[in-house]
Residue, then its C-alpha position, 0 to 999 in steps of 0.5 A: m500500500l502506498t503511504p499517504a505522503f507518497s500518494k500525493c505524487t501524481n506521477t510515477f518515478a524514473d530511476r536512472h541508476i538501478h542495477g536490479v532488485a530482489g534477486v534480479d541483476f539486469a546484467t546477468s539475469d534472464v529476460q523473464s526475471i528482468q520482466a518480473a523485477l520491472r513489474l515489481l518496481a512498477s508496483r512500487r511506482t517506479t515505471g521509468v527504468t534505465a538499466s545500469i550495467p556495471t563493468i562486466g568485460l567485453a566478452a559478456l557485453p553482447d549477451t547482456l545487451n541482447r537481453l536488455r534490447a528485448a526489454h527496450v524494444d518492448g518498452l519495459v526499460d527506457g535504455v541502458h546506462l553503462e557504468g564503466p569500464f572507463l573508471a579510475p581504478e582507485f575509485a572503482g568501488a564494487h567494480p572489478r579493477s581487472a575489468l577496467l579499461a583505458p579508452n585510448e588503448d585497443p581493448g577500450k576501443r574494441f569495447l566502444e565499437t561493440v557499444f556503438n553496434y547497439q545504437d542503430p536503430s534503437r539507441l539502446i544505450t543512453m548513458m555511459t559513466l567515465a572518469p574525466e582524468l583518463p587519457g582519451f577522455e575527450a575523443t571518447v566523449e565526442q564519439l559517445v555524443e555522436a552515437g547519442i550516448a550521454p557522457a556522465l562523469g564519476h568513479t573519479g580521482a580527478t583534480y578540481l581542474q580536471m573535473r572542471h574541464g570535463i564538465a565544461f567539455v561535455y556541456a559545450l558538446t551537448g548543451e545539456p546539464v552533465t550527469i554526475t554519477h552518484l555524487y560523493n561516492a566513488m570519487r575523491g573527497f573535498h579538502h580545503r587544500d585540495p578541493g578535488p572534483i566536488l568543488a567543480v561540481m558545486e560551481a557547475a551546479a550554481r550555473g545549472e550545468v550539471v545534474v547530480e545523482l544522489i543516493a539518499d538511502g541513509f548509507h551513501v550520503d548523510l541526510e543533512v548533506v542531502r538536505w543542504w543540497f536541496d536547500l542550495w540547488p534543488a533543480t540539479i538533483r536526480l534521486v536514484s536508488d543504485a539498487s541491485a539484486a541484493t536490494l530487498p524492499t520491505g516485505v518483498q522476497p527475492l524473485t530468484a533462487q540465485p545468490p544476488r550479484l552485481g554483474h559478475v561480483e557476488l553480493h549478500y542480502p543485507t542485515a541493515a538495508s545496505p548491500q555489500l560485496a561478499g566477504r568484505a564490508t564495501l558498499a556495493s549498491g543502494g539499500k532502498d528503492l525510490l519509494a522507500i527513499h521518498d518516504d524517508l525524505v518526506a518524513a525527514g521534512l524535505n519539501h515534498d514537491q522537490v523530492c518528487a521532481a528529483m525522482q522524475r528528472 
């Protein structure tokens, strides 16, 4: 049942960064399981879904994209977000470092060729996250934009100047606000002597040149930081779940019997709503879906209209 606060939202929600839910992994599960997961999300008011795929390697990519293309053609998913493989190794998070690639080297170029083969005619892939400090960044961004793929910036150890340049370069090419993948997470932190990428994002937010993903699940970003961002730049916020196969909404049972995974990385079902990598205490994905995040933020006193808008951005 929807809570009274949630029912005030007249529209359904769009989750632009979600890897799966309730035992289903968009990168590795079969089509029937993906369809079941999408039905579950729709029952919880998330009907716009961009399926996020972690770094899985070139060999596995075609099979993943073929299954998601079927869901895309049927209108079940809005598109695919490739989170990797062009990420900074020291900020890889749950992504296997061994599968990361440099965009200016031959394996990276072959990966892009495979990606571009899935863009005609359906424009299956809508976004790709990459680190702006990597060699070949500019040429890769130009190719992505030409193929109709929005470059997002994240998983980065960029300096302030590198991030400022990366945002400016993408914005100049697209004329659209640049997506910052799960701001604060898997990126170099802020320090008054070394501001890193976060200050560059803040400056761009003040100009309306970025859309920042926030995982407001109570684990990835502190509530007061979320509240502060809503106070300053509410129109730049995109609330995302970053949910995975290990994310279990309250009262929901796993849809499959397989152990939860994030691509080829094993997870475990959490005891405190925060999916982790099996065997180590590393945050691997979001702990809640958008419905649960919405209810938490409204209960905490955030502006209801702003929260709803950030879940539709």
